[in-house]
C-alpha positions in Angstrom: 166.1 -65.5 124.3 165.6 -62.1 122.9 164.6 -59.3 125.3 161.6 -58.3 123.2 160.1 -61.8 123.4 160.5 -62.0 127.2 157.3 -61.7 129.2 157.4 -58.7 131.4 156.0 -59.1 134.9 153.4 -56.3 134.6 150.7 -58.2 136.5 148.7 -55.1 137.5 148.2 -54.0 134.0 147.4 -57.5 132.8 145.1 -58.1 135.7 143.1 -54.8 134.9 143.0 -55.6 131.2 141.7 -59.1 131.9 139.2 -57.9 134.5 137.7 -55.0 132.6 138.2 -56.0 128.8 137.6 -59.8 129.7 134.2 -58.9 131.1 133.4 -56.8 128.0 134.4 -59.6 125.7 132.4 -62.2 127.7 129.4 -59.9 127.3 129.7 -59.5 123.6 130.3 -63.3 123.1 127.2 -64.1 124.9 125.4 -61.4 123.1 126.3 -63.0 119.7 125.0 -66.3 121.0 121.8 -64.9 122.4 120.8 -63.1 119.3 122.2 -65.3 116.6 122.4 -68.7 118.3 119.8 -71.5 118.1 116.3 -70.1 118.6 117.4 -66.5 118.5 116.7 -64.1 121.5 113.2 -65.6 122.2 114.4 -69.2 122.8 113.1 -71.0 126.0 115.5 -71.0 129.0 118.3 -69.4 126.9 118.4 -66.5 129.3 119.5 -68.7 132.2 122.0 -70.4 130.1 123.5 -67.0 129.0 123.7 -65.7 132.5 125.6 -68.7 133.8 128.0 -68.8 130.8 129.4 -65.3 131.3 131.5 -66.2 134.3 133.4 -69.2 132.8 134.1 -67.1 129.5 135.2 -64.2 131.6 137.6 -66.2 133.8 139.1 -67.9 130.7 140.0 -64.7 129.1 141.1 -63.3 132.4 143.5 -66.3 132.9 144.9 -66.0 129.4 145.6 -62.2 129.7 148.8 -63.2 131.8 150.2 -65.0 128.7 150.7 -61.6 126.9 154.2 -60.2 126.8 153.3 -56.9 128.3 150.4 -55.0 129.8 150.4 -52.8 126.8 150.0 -55.7 124.4 147.1 -57.1 126.6 145.2 -53.7 126.5 145.8 -53.3 122.8 144.8 -56.7 121.7 141.9 -57.2 124.1 140.8 -53.6 123.5 140.9 -53.9 119.8 139.0 -57.2 119.8 136.4 -55.7 122.1 135.9 -52.6 119.9 135.8 -54.7 116.7 133.3 -57.2 118.1 131.0 -54.6 119.5 131.1 -52.6 116.2 130.2 -55.8 114.2 127.4 -56.6 116.7 125.8 -53.1 116.5 126.2 -53.1 112.7 124.4 -56.4 112.4 121.6 -55.3 114.8 120.9 -52.2 112.8 121.0 -54.1 109.5 118.5 -56.7 110.6 
């Protein structure tokens, strides 16, 4: 196995990336569903569903953050995805 493809045991960096950026990603995924999902933001009982779905999405992202090869890669990919999705969300909110 090449040394560059080996996973590094940088668990602290991966944990922090999964905790902070995973939470931010779960918020934006739920925001897309809340605003653009069935019934829009005014749908009945959608608030309760959105509230309860944040935790499973967050923990899924948090769990998969340990599969990155390094903490740097986890921060770059999760951070880039977070910035990209928040940018798209705010552009769509201002356009509509």
